[in-house]
N, C-alpha and C positions, 0 to 999 in steps of 0.2 A: 874588815872588821865594822861591825854596826854597834854603835855607841847606845846609850840610854837617852841621848839628845835625838839620835837618829830615829831611834824607836819611837819615842813621844810624837817626834814631828810625822812619821807615817803614819800613826795610830790617828793622829788630829787630821791630817790629810784624808785618810780614808774617812772619818766623820763626816769631812765636809762635803766630800764626792756622795757619799750613801744618803746624805741629808737631803742635798739637791737631787739627785737621782732617784728618791723615794725608793729606796733600797735598803734590804738589811744587810749586815756588812759580810755576812756569811755567803751572799750572793755575789759579793765582786770579788775577785782574785786580781794579783798585781798585773795579771797577762790580759784579763777579759777586756774585749772593747768597749768604750761606752756607748757608741752608734750602732753598732753591730751587735752587740751581746745583750745591753741593756736599752736599745731603742731611744738613747739621748738625742736631742735634736742639735743644733747650734746654739740657740738661744741657751739651753743647759750649759752647754761648754762655755760660754761668758760668764754666765752665772756663778760657774765654779771659779774661774780666774777671777773675777771680782772679790770672792768670797776668801780665796786665799791671800788675794793682795791685802784684804782686809787684816786678817786672822796671823798673818804673818811680818805686816809691816814692810809688804816689798812692793815694786811697780814691776810687773811681768808685760813685755809688748805681746800684742795680739796676732804676731805673727807665731809666737810660740804654741798656740793652739794647735797647729799641725802635729807637733810631740807630744802634745798632752791627750791622747788618744786612750791611755788606761793609766793604773796606780803608777805603774813606773815610771811612763814620761812624767806625770804629773809630778813626781818625787824627784825626778831628776831636773826638773826646770825651777821647781821652788828651791831647791837647794842650790842651784847654781845663782838665782835671785838672791838670795839671802846670802851666800858668800861673794857675791859682787857690789854689794852696799858698804 
């Protein structure tokens, strides 16, 4: 079940990702791949990670970048980081 907090978090994550990738929110789906579908490079991935850390007050290991290939993966990593603190 998705709560209001989850929905707000998902919305904020999507805003951050779209801002960094310079895309409109309707261009990015939960499963669209950042590099393959949206031409994101590794520098953009690191920017996303750093912005998420700042926005949510968490520390995310760079090894997690391998899971952060789409919004669904990013949401999982951020949620796990929030729950672990």
